[in-house]
N, C-alpha and C positions, 0 to 999 in steps of 0.2 A: 695871238696868245690871249687877248682879251675875250674873244668870242668863245674860245675853248674853255676858259675859266668860267665864264658866265653860263655856258651850256652845262658843264659839270656841276656847278653849284645849283642850277635849276633842277637837274635830275636828282641830286642829293636831297634838296628840300622837298621835292615832290614825293620821293620815297619816304622821307621822314614824316611828312604830314599824313601819308597813308598809314604808316605803322602806328603813329600816335592816335589816329582815329580808330583803328582796330583795337588798340590798347584800351581806349576809353569805352568803347562798346563792350569789350570783355569785362571791364569793371562793372558796368551797368548790368549786364546779363548775370554775372556771378552773384552780385549782391541782391539781385531779384530772385535768385534761386537758392537762398539759404533755407535751411530747415527752421521750423518755428522755434525750436529751443536754442538757436544760435542768434538770438536777438542782440546780444552784446558782442564784445570782441572775443568771445570764446571760440569763434571759428578760426582764429589764427593759431598757429602752433605756438606753444610756449617758448618764451625767450625774449631777450631784450631787443633783438634785431627786428622782430615783427612790429614793435611799437615805434621804432625809429624810421623804418623805411618799408613801405608797402611793396610786397612782392607776391606774385601768384604762387610761387613755390612754398610760401609760408602758410598757405591756406590748408586747413585740415579737410581732406575730401569727404570725411564722414559727416561733416556739418553741412553738406550740400545735397540737394535732391539729385535725381538722375540727370536732369537737363544741365544742371550746374557742373556735375562731375564730367559729363561728356564735353563740356566747353573748356574745362580747366586745362587739359593738356594742350589744346590749341592756344590758350592764353599764355601759358608758360613759354611755348615756342615763339609766339609773337613778341613777348617781352625780351627774350634773348636776342631775337633778330633785331629788335629796335636798339638794344644796347650795342650790338655789333655794328649796326649801320651808323650809329653816332661815333663809335671809335674809328670806323673807316672814314667818316667825314672829317674827323680831327686830323688824320693822316693826310687826307686830301687838302685840307686847309694849310697844313704845314708845307706841302709840296707846292701849292699854287702861290702862296704868299710868303 
């Protein structure tokens, strides 16, 4: 049981670190591809949620250049996959311990 738990935890942590790395890379690329007039927080969609929690879905695609817009859909997918992976890890943790 111990080796199984350690193996599953190692696989989960490896997947999580990969997804977090891709998430951070997407943040860097998208913020480097803002249009010149989006120097303030105007590139976020209006609403109180965009100031409390950064999400790629809250970014206004019109405030990005073509490279940023092409990367935005992949970043949204990666963000959702990361949250699903974390939720799966919580269920795994509850099952193992």
